N, CA, C and O atoms as a GROMACS GRO file, in nm:
protein
  500
    1MET      N    1  14.188   9.080  14.580
    1MET     CA    2  14.346   9.052  14.635
    1MET      C    3  14.422   9.147  14.517
    1MET      O    4  14.408   9.132  14.395
    2PRO      N    5  14.521   9.269  14.598
    2PRO     CA    6  14.620   9.326  14.546
    2PRO      C    7  14.719   9.271  14.468
    2PRO      O    8  14.773   9.172  14.516
    3ILE      N    9  14.762   9.312  14.348
    3ILE     CA   10  14.823   9.270  14.291
    3ILE      C   11  14.908   9.430  14.205
    3ILE      O   12  14.855   9.541  14.204
    4THR      N   13  15.084   9.388  14.124
    4THR     CA   14  15.151   9.538  14.084
    4THR      C   15  15.138   9.461  13.928
    4THR      O   16  15.088   9.366  13.867
    5MET      N   17  15.216   9.572  13.919
    5MET     CA   18  15.233   9.586  13.770
    5MET      C   19  15.362   9.535  13.736
    5MET      O   20  15.366   9.471  13.631
    6ASP      N   21  15.450   9.548  13.790
    6ASP     CA   22  15.523   9.378  13.835
    6ASP      C   23  15.528   9.285  13.801
    6ASP      O   24  15.586   9.231  13.706
    7GLU      N   25  15.429   9.235  13.920
    7GLU     CA   26  15.369   9.056  13.925
    7GLU      C   27  15.240   9.027  13.746
    7GLU      O   28  15.196   8.941  13.670
    8LEU      N   29  15.240   9.149  13.771
    8LEU     CA   30  15.128   9.085  13.610
    8LEU      C   31  15.235   9.098  13.460
    8LEU      O   32  15.208   9.074  13.343
    9ASP      N   33  15.341   9.138  13.514
    9ASP     CA   34  15.463   9.094  13.400
    9ASP      C   35  15.452   8.935  13.325
    9ASP      O   36  15.346   8.890  13.366
   10GLY      N   37  15.496   8.867  13.264
   10GLY     CA   38  15.480   8.715  13.261
   10GLY      C   39  15.385   8.671  13.055
   10GLY      O   40  15.330   8.735  12.965
   11ARG      N   41  15.421   8.535  13.084
   11ARG     CA   42  15.346   8.451  13.034
   11ARG      C   43  15.253   8.387  13.080
   11ARG      O   44  15.243   8.330  13.189
   12TYR      N   45  15.172   8.398  12.983
   12TYR     CA   46  15.023   8.319  13.024
   12TYR      C   47  14.954   8.244  12.894
   12TYR      O   48  14.979   8.269  12.776
   13GLU      N   49  14.870   8.154  12.938
   13GLU     CA   50  14.788   8.052  12.908
   13GLU      C   51  14.681   8.090  12.862
   13GLU      O   52  14.627   8.126  12.967
   14ILE      N   53  14.556   8.123  12.727
   14ILE     CA   54  14.510   8.221  12.713
   14ILE      C   55  14.367   8.121  12.685
   14ILE      O   56  14.362   8.078  12.570
   15ARG      N   57  14.256   8.082  12.770
   15ARG     CA   58  14.155   8.021  12.741
   15ARG      C   59  13.984   8.083  12.733
   15ARG      O   60  13.906   8.116  12.822
   16THR      N   61  13.974   8.079  12.599
   16THR     CA   62  13.794   8.097  12.542
   16THR      C   63  13.696   8.029  12.564
   16THR      O   64  13.700   7.907  12.550
   17GLN      N   65  13.614   8.079  12.594
   17GLN     CA   66  13.457   7.976  12.540
   17GLN      C   67  13.358   8.098  12.527
   17GLN      O   68  13.328   8.190  12.602
   18THR      N   69  13.331   8.069  12.433
   18THR     CA   70  13.229   8.194  12.350
   18THR      C   71  13.074   8.134  12.347
   18THR      O   72  13.052   8.028  12.288
   19SER      N   73  13.007   8.182  12.389
   19SER     CA   74  12.798   8.186  12.357
   19SER      C   75  12.790   8.125  12.254
   19SER      O   76  12.737   8.014  12.241
   20GLU      N   77  12.847   8.199  12.159
   20GLU     CA   78  12.826   8.151  11.963
   20GLU      C   79  12.868   8.039  11.911
   20GLU      O   80  12.962   7.972  11.954
   21SER      N   81  12.797   8.011  11.811
   21SER     CA   82  12.859   7.923  11.760
   21SER      C   83  12.836   7.925  11.649
   21SER      O   84  12.745   7.999  11.611
   22GLY      N   85  12.937   7.814  11.520
   22GLY     CA   86  12.943   7.894  11.402
   22GLY      C   87  13.080   7.938  11.336
   22GLY      O   88  13.184   7.946  11.401
   23PRO      N   89  13.068   7.973  11.166
   23PRO     CA   90  13.190   7.965  11.120
   23PRO      C   91  13.278   8.120  11.208
   23PRO      O   92  13.398   8.145  11.222
   24HIS      N   93  13.167   8.188  11.248
   24HIS     CA   94  13.256   8.373  11.303
   24HIS      C   95  13.285   8.364  11.492
   24HIS      O   96  13.326   8.466  11.548
   25ALA      N   97  13.260   8.235  11.575
   25ALA     CA   98  13.310   8.243  11.696
   25ALA      C   99  13.419   8.232  11.693
   25ALA      O  100  13.497   8.166  11.625
   26LEU      N  101  13.433   8.343  11.816
   26LEU     CA  102  13.604   8.376  11.821
   26LEU      C  103  13.618   8.222  11.969
   26LEU      O  104  13.562   8.178  12.070
   27ASP      N  105  13.757   8.197  11.861
   27ASP     CA  106  13.842   8.104  11.944
   27ASP      C  107  13.978   8.170  11.968
   27ASP      O  108  14.050   8.171  11.868
   28ALA      N  109  14.035   8.232  12.088
   28ALA     CA  110  14.163   8.255  12.039
   28ALA      C  111  14.206   8.203  12.163
   28ALA      O  112  14.224   8.300  12.237
   29ASP      N  113  14.230   8.097  12.221
   29ASP     CA  114  14.332   8.024  12.242
   29ASP      C  115  14.473   8.033  12.277
   29ASP      O  116  14.519   7.972  12.181
   30GLY      N  117  14.541   8.056  12.324
   30GLY     CA  118  14.676   8.029  12.287
   30GLY      C  119  14.743   8.056  12.368
   30GLY      O  120  14.701   8.038  12.482
   31LEU      N  121  14.854   8.102  12.351
   31LEU     CA  122  15.000   8.209  12.456
   31LEU      C  123  14.953   8.310  12.484
   31LEU      O  124  14.834   8.339  12.496
   32THR      N  125  15.080   8.398  12.502
   32THR     CA  126  15.042   8.554  12.516
   32THR      C  127  15.174   8.550  12.624
   32THR      O  128  15.212   8.448  12.683
   33GLU      N  129  15.237   8.689  12.634
   33GLU     CA  130  15.361   8.758  12.726
   33GLU      C  131  15.292   8.864  12.740
   33GLU      O  132  15.231   8.911  12.644
   34VAL      N  133  15.286   8.930  12.885
   34VAL     CA  134  15.270   9.042  12.920
   34VAL      C  135  15.399   9.152  13.007
   34VAL      O  136  15.444   9.158  13.121
   35LYS      N  137  15.422   9.232  12.865
   35LYS     CA  138  15.552   9.296  12.923
   35LYS      C  139  15.509   9.375  12.915
   35LYS      O  140  15.428   9.391  12.824
   36ASN      N  141  15.547   9.513  13.044
   36ASN     CA  142  15.532   9.645  13.161
   36ASN      C  143  15.365   9.639  13.059
   36ASN      O  144  15.357   9.684  12.945
   37GLY      N  145  15.257   9.579  13.126
   37GLY     CA  146  15.073   9.617  13.129
   37GLY      C  147  15.104   9.637  13.007
   37GLY      O  148  15.103   9.757  12.978
   38MET      N  149  15.149   9.524  12.868
   38MET     CA  150  15.101   9.542  12.743
   38MET      C  151  15.122   9.329  12.713
   38MET      O  152  15.149   9.224  12.772
   39THR      N  153  15.087   9.381  12.591
   39THR     CA  154  15.012   9.222  12.458
   39THR      C  155  15.005   9.244  12.388
   39THR      O  156  14.917   9.325  12.361
   40TRP      N  157  15.131   9.170  12.243
   40TRP     CA  158  15.078   9.178  12.146
   40TRP      C  159  15.135   9.016  12.133
   40TRP      O  160  15.234   8.959  12.179
   41ARG      N  161  14.985   8.959  12.021
   41ARG     CA  162  15.003   8.845  11.987
   41ARG      C  163  14.933   8.780  11.854
   41ARG      O  164  14.833   8.848  11.832
   42LYS      N  165  14.943   8.681  11.763
   42LYS     CA  166  14.850   8.622  11.640
   42LYS      C  167  14.843   8.488  11.700
   42LYS      O  168  14.918   8.406  11.752
   43ASP      N  169  14.660   8.508  11.655
   43ASP     CA  170  14.651   8.407  11.729
   43ASP      C  171  14.593   8.311  11.692
   43ASP      O  172  14.501   8.333  11.770
   44LYS      N  173  14.536   8.147  11.603
   44LYS     CA  174  14.589   8.009  11.560
   44LYS      C  175  14.457   8.082  11.437
   44LYS      O  176  14.390   8.005  11.368
   45ASN      N  177  14.447   8.160  11.432
   45ASN     CA  178  14.303   8.186  11.317
   45ASN      C  179  14.422   8.300  11.243
   45ASN      O  180  14.438   8.296  11.121
   46GLY      N  181  14.487   8.380  11.315
   46GLY     CA  182  14.596   8.466  11.207
   46GLY      C  183  14.550   8.600  11.207
   46GLY      O  184  14.556   8.682  11.115
   47PHE      N  185  14.477   8.619  11.387
   47PHE     CA  186  14.382   8.780  11.424
   47PHE      C  187  14.513   8.790  11.512
   47PHE      O  188  14.586   8.711  11.573
   48ILE      N  189  14.504   8.967  11.482
   48ILE     CA  190  14.617   9.008  11.586
   48ILE      C  191  14.526   9.103  11.742
   48ILE      O  192  14.419   9.163  11.752
   49TRP      N  193  14.610   9.078  11.814
   49TRP     CA  194  14.520   9.077  11.977
   49TRP      C  195  14.646   9.195  12.036
   49TRP      O  196  14.755   9.176  12.088
   50GLU      N  197  14.572   9.320  12.001
   50GLU     CA  198  14.666   9.394  12.057
   50GLU      C  199  14.629   9.386  12.199
   50GLU      O  200  14.522   9.327  12.209
   51SER      N  201  14.691   9.433  12.346
   51SER     CA  202  14.625   9.426  12.495
   51SER      C  203  14.704   9.566  12.561
   51SER      O  204  14.820   9.598  12.539
   52ALA      N  205  14.601   9.643  12.655
   52ALA     CA  206  14.687   9.709  12.760
   52ALA      C  207  14.619   9.672  12.927
   52ALA      O  208  14.500   9.642  12.934
   53PHE      N  209  14.691   9.678  13.036
   53PHE     CA  210  14.649   9.652  13.138
   53PHE      C  211  14.682   9.737  13.209
   53PHE      O  212  14.787   9.802  13.212
   54THR      N  213  14.534   9.743  13.311
   54THR     CA  214  14.572   9.842  13.394
   54THR      C  215  14.508   9.799  13.567
   54THR      O  216  14.404   9.734  13.581
   55ILE      N  217  14.562   9.833  13.642
   55ILE     CA  218  14.523   9.789  13.753
   55ILE      C  219  14.453   9.886  13.872
   55ILE      O  220  14.531   9.934  13.954
   56THR      N  221  14.342   9.909  13.882
   56THR     CA  222  14.208   9.907  14.009
   56THR      C  223  14.126   9.832  14.106
   56THR      O  224  14.053   9.733  14.091
   57ASP      N  225  14.145   9.877  14.173
   57ASP     CA  226  14.077   9.820  14.330
   57ASP      C  227  14.049   9.663  14.345
   57ASP      O  228  13.935   9.633  14.380
   58GLY      N  229  14.138   9.563  14.323
   58GLY     CA  230  14.162   9.494  14.297
   58GLY      C  231  14.117   9.382  14.169
   58GLY      O  232  14.088   9.263  14.174
   59ALA      N  233  14.124   9.459  14.078
   59ALA     CA  234  14.101   9.419  13.938
   59ALA      C  235  14.165   9.472  13.816
   59ALA      O  236  14.212   9.584  13.799
   60VAL      N  237  14.160   9.402  13.757
   60VAL     CA  238  14.263   9.484  13.604
   60VAL      C  239  14.214   9.501  13.558
   60VAL      O  240  14.118   9.446  13.611
   61LEU      N  241  14.170   9.554  13.454
   61LEU     CA  242  14.125   9.684  13.338
   61LEU      C  243  14.187   9.595  13.247
   61LEU      O  244  14.256   9.508  13.301
   62MET      N  245  14.177   9.593  13.063
   62MET     CA  246  14.195   9.561  12.974
   62MET      C  247  14.139   9.590  12.882
   62MET      O  248  14.019   9.584  12.853
   63HIS      N  249  14.264   9.636  12.806
   63HIS     CA  250  14.173   9.695  12.671
   63HIS      C  251  14.254   9.648  12.540
   63HIS      O  252  14.372   9.674  12.514
   64SER      N  253  14.160   9.573  12.462
   64SER     CA  254  14.268   9.448  12.359
   64SER      C  255  14.147   9.558  12.228
   64SER      O  256  14.028   9.586  12.219
   65THR      N  257  14.304   9.592  12.136
   65THR     CA  258  14.262   9.544  11.929
   65THR      C  259  14.206   9.409  11.926
   65THR      O  260  14.245   9.317  11.997
   66LEU      N  261  14.112   9.402  11.839
   66LEU     CA  262  14.149   9.276  11.762
   66LEU      C  263  14.142   9.341  11.572
   66LEU      O  264  14.074   9.425  11.513
   67ASP      N  265  14.247   9.251  11.534
   67ASP     CA  266  14.306   9.274  11.387
   67ASP      C  267  14.230   9.213  11.346
   67ASP      O  268  14.192   9.131  11.429
   68PRO      N  269  14.178   9.205  11.251
   68PRO     CA  270  14.107   8.993  11.206
   68PRO      C  271  14.194   9.060  11.025
   68PRO      O  272  14.246   8.986  10.942
   69SER      N  273  14.184   9.168  11.018
   69SER     CA  274  14.228   9.221  10.874
   69SER      C  275  14.404   9.137  10.806
   69SER      O  276  14.448   9.171  10.696
   70HIS      N  277  14.462   9.055  10.876
   70HIS     CA  278  14.563   8.983  10.809
   70HIS      C  279  14.521   8.856  10.831
   70HIS      O  280  14.607   8.796  10.895
   71ALA      N  281  14.468   8.820  10.818
   71ALA     CA  282  14.383   8.652  10.840
   71ALA      C  283  14.287   8.625  10.721
   71ALA      O  284  14.194   8.680  10.662
   72PRO      N  285  14.374   8.489  10.718
   72PRO     CA  286  14.339   8.452  10.600
   72PRO      C  287  14.189   8.410  10.523
   72PRO      O  288  14.087   8.418  10.592
   73GLY      N  289  14.179   8.369  10.386
   73GLY     CA  290  14.005   8.359  10.357
   73GLY      C  291  13.921   8.418  10.410
   73GLY      O  292  13.922   8.540  10.426
   74GLY      N  293  13.838   8.344  10.446
   74GLY     CA  294  13.718   8.341  10.521
   74GLY      C  295  13.733   8.371  10.701
   74GLY      O  296  13.628   8.364  10.763
   75GLN      N  297  13.832   8.397  10.762
   75GLN     CA  298  13.819   8.437  10.831
   75GLN      C  299  13.759   8.560  10.918
   75GLN      O  300  13.851   8.638  10.943
   76PHE      N  301  13.658   8.596  10.964
   76PHE     CA  302  13.562   8.675  10.995
   76PHE      C  303  13.570   8.707  11.195
   76PHE      O  304  13.627   8.631  11.273
   77ILE      N  305  13.505   8.819  11.230
   77ILE     CA  306  13.485   8.871  11.345
   77ILE      C  307  13.347   8.893  11.364
   77ILE      O  308  13.292   8.946  11.267
   78THR      N  309  13.284   8.870  11.450
   78THR     CA  310  13.145   8.915  11.430
   78THR      C  311  13.121   9.081  11.510
   78THR      O  312  13.131   9.104  11.631
   79ASP      N  313  13.088   9.184  11.397
   79ASP     CA  314  13.100   9.316  11.473
   79ASP      C  315  12.982   9.347  11.630
   79ASP      O  316  12.974   9.255  11.712
   80GLU      N  317  12.908   9.465  11.652
   80GLU     CA  318  12.835   9.459  11.752
   80GLU      C  319  12.671   9.437  11.704
   80GLU      O  320  12.584   9.422  11.790
   81LYS      N  321  12.640   9.438  11.564
   81LYS     CA  322  12.526   9.383  11.490
   81LYS      C  323  12.550   9.273  11.542
   81LYS      O  324  12.480   9.252  11.640
   82GLY      N  325  12.635   9.180  11.512
   82GLY     CA  326  12.684   9.042  11.473
   82GLY      C  327  12.659   8.991  11.324
   82GLY      O  328  12.594   8.895  11.284
   83ASN      N  329  12.738   9.094  11.249
   83ASN     CA  330  12.759   9.140  11.121
   83ASN      C  331  12.917   9.073  11.112
   83ASN      O  332  12.999   9.131  11.184
   84PRO      N  333  12.965   8.968  11.039
   84PRO     CA  334  13.169   8.927  11.011
   84PRO      C  335  13.124   9.037  10.927
   84PRO      O  336  13.031   9.076  10.856
   85THR      N  337  13.294   9.080  10.991
   85THR     CA  338  13.387   9.162  10.973
   85THR      C  339  13.502   9.146  10.943
   85THR      O  340  13.552   9.041  10.984
   86LYS      N  341  13.582   9.233  10.869
   86LYS     CA  342  13.765   9.244  10.856
   86LYS      C  343  13.782   9.303  10.930
   86LYS      O  344  13.880   9.264  10.993
   87SER      N  345  13.701   9.473  11.004
   87SER     CA  346  13.731   9.562  11.054
   87SER      C  347  13.784   9.544  11.234
   87SER      O  348  13.734   9.486  11.331
   88ILE      N  349  13.881   9.609  11.219
   88ILE     CA  350  13.961   9.638  11.359
   88ILE      C  351  13.844   9.654  11.486
   88ILE      O  352  13.754   9.732  11.456
   89MET      N  353  13.832   9.598  11.608
   89MET     CA  354  13.703   9.584  11.690
   89MET      C  355  13.820   9.624  11.866
   89MET      O  356  13.928   9.576  11.898
   90SER      N  357  13.777   9.675  11.903
   90SER     CA  358  13.807   9.696  12.035
   90SER      C  359  13.717   9.637  12.126
   90SER      O  360  13.597   9.622  12.103
   91TYR      N  361  13.799   9.590  12.269
   91TYR     CA  362  13.648   9.585  12.343
   91TYR      C  363  13.712   9.670  12.514
   91TYR      O  364  13.775   9.776  12.509
   92ASN      N  365  13.685   9.612  12.622
   92ASN     CA  366  13.751   9.676  12.769
   92ASN      C  367  13.628   9.562  12.829
   92ASN      O  368  13.512   9.531  12.799
   93THR      N  369  13.715   9.530  12.914
   93THR     CA  370  13.728   9.420  12.992
   93THR      C  371  13.734   9.421  13.119
   93THR      O  372  13.845   9.462  13.155
   94VAL      N  373  13.644   9.386  13.235
   94VAL     CA  374  13.735   9.401  13.363
   94VAL      C  375  13.775   9.252  13.388
   94VAL      O  376  13.698   9.161  13.357
   95MET      N  377  13.899   9.229  13.445
   95MET     CA  378  13.984   9.074  13.468
   95MET      C  379  13.989   9.097  13.599
   95MET      O  380  14.052   9.189  13.650
   96ALA      N  381  13.862   8.940  13.714
   96ALA     CA  382  13.878   8.952  13.821
   96ALA      C  383  14.021   8.857  13.848
   96ALA      O  384  14.078   8.777  13.774
   97VAL      N  385  14.054   8.908  14.002
   97VAL     CA  386  14.236   8.819  14.044
   97VAL      C  387  14.191   8.722  14.102
   97VAL      O  388  14.091   8.750  14.168
   98SER      N  389  14.218   8.628  14.104
   98SER     CA  390  14.253   8.528  14.118
   98SER      C  391  14.443   8.434  14.122
   98SER      O  392  14.546   8.450  14.058
   99ARG      N  393  14.409   8.360  14.210
   99ARG     CA  394  14.521   8.235  14.237
   99ARG      C  395  14.452   8.067  14.287
   99ARG      O  396  14.369   8.022  14.366
  100ASP      N  397  14.566   8.010  14.164
  100ASP     CA  398  14.552   7.892  14.157
  100ASP      C  399  14.667   7.808  14.176
  100ASP      O  400  14.750   7.827  14.088
  101GLN      N  401  14.706   7.704  14.278
  101GLN     CA  402  14.828   7.625  14.283
  101GLN      C  403  14.902   7.748  14.270
  101GLN      O  404  15.005   7.720  14.209
  102GLY      N  405  14.900   7.877  14.299
  102GLY     CA  406  15.028   7.934  14.356
  102GLY      C  407  15.029   8.098  14.217
  102GLY      O  408  15.052   8.218  14.233
  103ARG      N  409  14.993   8.016  14.100
  103ARG     CA  410  14.959   8.083  13.974
  103ARG      C  411  14.874   8.229  13.982
  103ARG      O  412  14.769   8.253  14.042
  104LEU      N  413  14.942   8.302  13.915
  104LEU     CA  414  14.794   8.391  13.830
  104LEU      C  415  14.730   8.367  13.748
  104LEU      O  416  14.740   8.340  13.628
  105VAL      N  417  14.594   8.385  13.881
  105VAL     CA  418  14.432   8.347  13.710
  105VAL      C  419  14.398   8.508  13.712
  105VAL      O  420  14.392   8.587  13.806
  106LEU      N  421  14.374   8.529  13.558
  106LEU     CA  422  14.295   8.637  13.591
  106LEU      C  423  14.173   8.616  13.441
  106LEU      O  424  14.215   8.595  13.327
  107SER      N  425  14.034   8.626  13.472
  107SER     CA  426  13.974   8.612  13.460
  107SER      C  427  13.818   8.704  13.389
  107SER      O  428  13.741   8.745  13.476
  108GLY      N  429  13.788   8.726  13.271
  108GLY     CA  430  13.658   8.847  13.306
  108GLY      C  431  13.595   8.784  13.140
  108GLY      O  432  13.614   8.673  13.091
  109ASP      N  433  13.519   8.900  13.084
  109ASP     CA  434  13.435   8.844  12.988
  109ASP      C  435  13.475   9.045  12.879
  109ASP      O  436  13.515   9.162  12.885
  110ILE      N  437  13.414   8.924  12.792
  110ILE     CA  438  13.419   9.028  12.661
  110ILE      C  439  13.289   9.040  12.648
  110ILE      O  440  13.209   8.953  12.683
  111HIS      N  441  13.251   9.180  12.584
  111HIS     CA  442  13.102   9.065  12.520
  111HIS      C  443  13.120   9.209  12.387
  111HIS      O  444  13.121   9.325  12.427
  112HIS      N  445  13.129   9.186  12.279
  112HIS     CA  446  13.010   9.237  12.149
  112HIS      C  447  12.950   9.191  12.075
  112HIS      O  448  12.972   9.085  12.017
  113GLY      N  449  12.825   9.294  12.057
  113GLY     CA  450  12.671   9.256  12.019
  113GLY      C  451  12.677   9.123  12.159
  113GLY      O  452  12.752   9.094  12.252
  114ASP      N  453  12.568   9.081  12.110
  114ASP     CA  454  12.522   8.963  12.170
  114ASP      C  455  12.598   8.822  12.176
  114ASP      O  456  12.548   8.718  12.220
  115THR      N  457  12.697   8.833  12.137
  115THR     CA  458  12.859   8.720  12.230
  115THR      C  459  12.902   8.794  12.256
  115THR      O  460  12.938   8.899  12.203
  116VAL      N  461  12.908   8.738  12.378
  116VAL     CA  462  13.024   8.680  12.491
  116VAL      C  463  13.088   8.589  12.542
  116VAL      O  464  13.049   8.480  12.583
  117THR      N  465  13.249   8.658  12.537
  117THR     CA  466  13.319   8.567  12.536
  117THR      C  467  13.428   8.521  12.698
  117THR      O  468  13.526   8.593  12.710
  118HIS      N  469  13.414   8.436  12.784
  118HIS     CA  470  13.453   8.433  12.856
  118HIS      C  471  13.632   8.410  12.803
  118HIS      O  472  13.685   8.335  12.720
  119VAL      N  473  13.691   8.526  12.907
  119VAL     CA  474  13.862   8.462  12.890
  119VAL      C  475  13.940   8.439  13.039
  119VAL      O  476  13.936   8.499  13.146
  120THR      N  477  14.011   8.325  12.993
  120THR     CA  478  14.110   8.327  13.145
  120THR      C  479  14.216   8.293  13.066
  120THR      O  480  14.218   8.234  12.958
  121MET      N  481  14.389   8.379  13.195
  121MET     CA  482  14.433   8.359  13.127
  121MET      C  483  14.471   8.348  13.268
  121MET      O  484  14.448   8.411  13.372
  122THR      N  485  14.564   8.205  13.219
  122THR     CA  486  14.692   8.147  13.400
  122THR      C  487  14.811   8.145  13.342
  122THR      O  488  14.846   8.095  13.235
  123ARG      N  489  14.880   8.215  13.436
  123ARG     CA  490  15.024   8.266  13.459
  123ARG      C  491  15.101   8.115  13.387
  123ARG      O  492  15.041   8.007  13.388
  124LEU      N  493  15.198   8.126  13.345
  124LEU     CA  494  15.263   8.023  13.343
  124LEU      C  495  15.412   8.033  13.443
  124LEU      O  496  15.484   7.937  13.470
  125ASN      N  497  15.425   8.131  13.472
  125ASN     CA  498  15.633   8.157  13.476
  125ASN      C  499  15.565   8.264  13.649
  125ASN      O  500  15.646   8.321  13.722
   0.00000   0.00000   0.00000
């Protein structure tokens, strides 16, 4: 389904489901705003997400960096080997484009080590 960069810009609700459980499971639900194909937000864990979006062949490519270094206390993410870390990690995801009741929906999987996190972004406006 074709999409333009102008149409991509807007406010989104983010829902995540991860294959990992336990104290370091990625739980990045929340809200974000895409502006000029970029977004920045701090999730409820204190992790900082920066993402850039590119449109190609009916899909949206999302390149994200996740910075857990400012999160409080025992908040960590897991690296590609499954070890807890406070280091910045980068992820690339191909987001499928669909519509639900007229609202733009982007969904895709983030692979980090043995863990897969499914991300769904639903445009609010």
